[in-house]
N, C-alpha and C positions, 0 to 999 in steps of 0.2 A: 345615513347620508350626511356628509359634512356640510356645515353652514357656509354661506358666502364669506362671512368674517374670518372663519378658520382657514378657508382656502386662500384668502388674501394674505393672511399672516404667514402661512406656509410658503406662499410665492415670494413674499418679501424676504423671508428667511433664506430661501434658496438663492435669491439674488445676492443678498449680503454675503452668503458663504462663498459664492462663486467669485465675487469681487475680492474677498479676502484671499482666496487661493491664487488669484492671478495678479494681485497688486504688486508682488515682488518683482515680476518681470514685465508688467504692463508698460508699454511705451508711453502712453498718455494716461496715467492714473487719475482718479478723481481728485480735483483740487489743484492739479499741476497746470501750469500755464503752457499751452502749446502755441506754436506760431500760427497766425492767421493766414491761411493760404487760399482764402476764397478769391475767386476770379470773376470779374465782370467784363463783358464785352465793351463797356464804355470806358474802361481803363486804358491808359496808353500801352502801346505794344511793348516797350521795355519793361513795364511793370508786370505785364502778363508773362513775359518770358522769364523774368526773375522769379516770379512765384511758381512757375512751372519747374524751373531748375531746383528751387528749394523743395518742392514736393518730391522730386526724384531723389534729392539728397536725403530727405527724411525716410523715404521708403527703403532706399538702399542701406542706409545706416541701421534701420530696424532689422533688415534681413541679415546683416552681418553680425549683429549682436547676439551671437549664439552661445556666448559664455558669460552673459550678464549676471547669471546667478546659478545656483546648483540645480534648479529645476529647469534650466534652459536646455535646448536640444544637445548642446555639447558641454553641459555643465560639469561633466566628469573630468575634463581636462582643464578646468578653470585654474587649479593651482599651478599647473605647468605654464599656462599663458601668463599668469601673474608673475611667475619667475622670469619669464622673458621680458615682461614689462619692467620689472625691477632693474634689469641690466641696463636700461636706458635712463634711469634716474640720475639726477645731477649729483647726488651725494657721493656714490661710489666713484664717479668720474673725477670729481674735485679731489677726493681723498687720494686717488691714484695719481693724479697730476701733481699734487703738492708733494706726495711721498717720493715720486720719481725726481722731482725738482730738487729735493733736499738730498737724495741719495744717488743722484746721477753721477756716472763716472766720467762723462765727457762734457765739454762745454756745449756742444751741439745738442746733446740730449737735454741738458738743463734748459737751454734756450727754447727748444721745442715745447717742453712741458710748461714753461712760464707762459708762453703765448697761448697754449691750450687752456690753462687755468684762466687767463684773462678773457679768452673767447667764451668760456662757459659762463663767466660772470656777466659778460656783455649779452649773451643769449638770454639769461634770466631777466635782465633789465628790459630788453627789447620785447620779449614775449609778454612781460607784465604790462608794459605800456600799451601794446596792441589789445590785450585782453580787457584792460580798463576802458579803452576807447570803444570797443565793439560791444562788450557786455552781453555776450551770447551765453545763455544758460546751457548747462550740460544736458545731454539726453535724459529724459525722465526714466528711461530703462536702466540707467546707470545705478548700480547698487553701492551704497556707502558702506565701507568697512573701516577697520582700525587704520589700515594703511592709507586709504584715500582721505579719511577724516583729518589726519595730521599732515599729510604731504601733498594733497591735491588742492588746487585752487577751484573756486566755485564756477569760474567762467571757462568757456570751452574753446573759443576761437582766438588764436590758433592752437594747435597741439604742441606744447613745449617738448614733449618726448620726440615728436617728429622733427622739429627743428634741430634738436640736439643730436638725433640719430643721423640726420643728413650732414650736419656740420662735422661731427666726429668721424663719420665715414669718409668724407673728403679728406680730412686731416690724416687718417690712417692710410688711405690710398696714396697720399702724396709723400708721407714721411716714413711709413713703416712697411706697408704691404709691397713686397718686391717680387712676389711670385703670383702666378695666376690663381693658384688655390687660395692664397690669402686674400686676394682681391675678391674672389667669389664669396668667401666666408664673410668678409666685411660688408659687402653689398647685401648678402642674405640676412645678416644680423640687423642691418638698418631696416630692411623690409619687414622682418618679423616683429621688431619693436613697434613699427608703425601699425602693422596689422593687429597687434595685440590690443591697441587702443580701440580699435573698431570691434574686435571680438568681445571685449569686456564692456562695450557700450559706453566707454568713457568720452568719446568724441563722435562728431558727425564726420562723414567722408570729406566734406569740404575743409573741415578743421585740419585733418591730417594732410590732405593734398596741399593746402596753403602752407602748412608747417614745413613740409619737405622742400618746397620752393624757397621759403624764407631761410631755412637752414643752409641750403645750397648757396644762397647769396651771401649769407653771413660769413662763410669761409673765405669768399672773395674779399670781403671787407677785412677779415682777419689778416690776409696776406698783405693788403695795402698798409695796414697798421702794425706790421710785424715789428716787434721790439727785439733788437739785437742785444747780445750780452754786453758788448762794448758800450752801447748806448746806455744800457741800464747802469753799468758801473760808473760811467761818466756822470749820470744823473745823481747817483747816490753820493759820489765824491763831491759834486757841486753842492748838494744839500748839506753834507757834513762840513764843508768849508764855510758855508753861510752861517751855520750854527756856531762854529768855532769863532768866527769873526764877531758874532753877537756877544758871545761870552767874553771874548777878549776886550771888546768895546765897553761892556758893562764893568769889567774889572778896572779898566783904565779910567773910566769916569768916577768910580768909587775912590780910587787912589788920588785923583785930582781934587776931589772935594775934601779929602782928608788933608 
């Protein structure tokens, strides 16, 4: 017969082993800070409603994070989902926009790529500002890897991938997609990129939803701030003329002193 001490030690060992086995995909692992969603009837109705909606957000986000790690229910397709995620990263979009801008055959094409590059930079700035103000932590279920360590921010709200997907999708629909098949493909791509952030447990549902709305509105701002090729040339010529005038003025002052 085993002693009470040995039974306690074996029970603790089993507990520690089970925690170690589930920590990689656990939504609220030990030591992680989870949001306080406790509700009291003495609280105001808006507070109770907000906490109830946040609880639904947490529950639904946990349910959708089926590719958070290899041991997750859909962990086998995690590499494919990460490939879809990579298609929405800002680096390939910026490289493509700058390359097309430099190698474009028509002025209209170069003008469109110039504004797309400016919109991508504006998107990075606006998302960073909102994330810094909100400071919402990423889901504890999110698994850090080499890609996320170097290219992902630590804050979660809003999803920069979702804002970029919505903005680029509207851009492609307005400038390039001229057939029904292309429009369906563009909309499907934006939806898959946004869904990949939830499947990989990178974001909460509200992060992605707000990001899509924010990206949709960013394209409207992009259209209002559209930089034409003639305007850009006039601006560059004006700057060049100002520099030449400074150089000429400096030479004239030097000759006058001599």
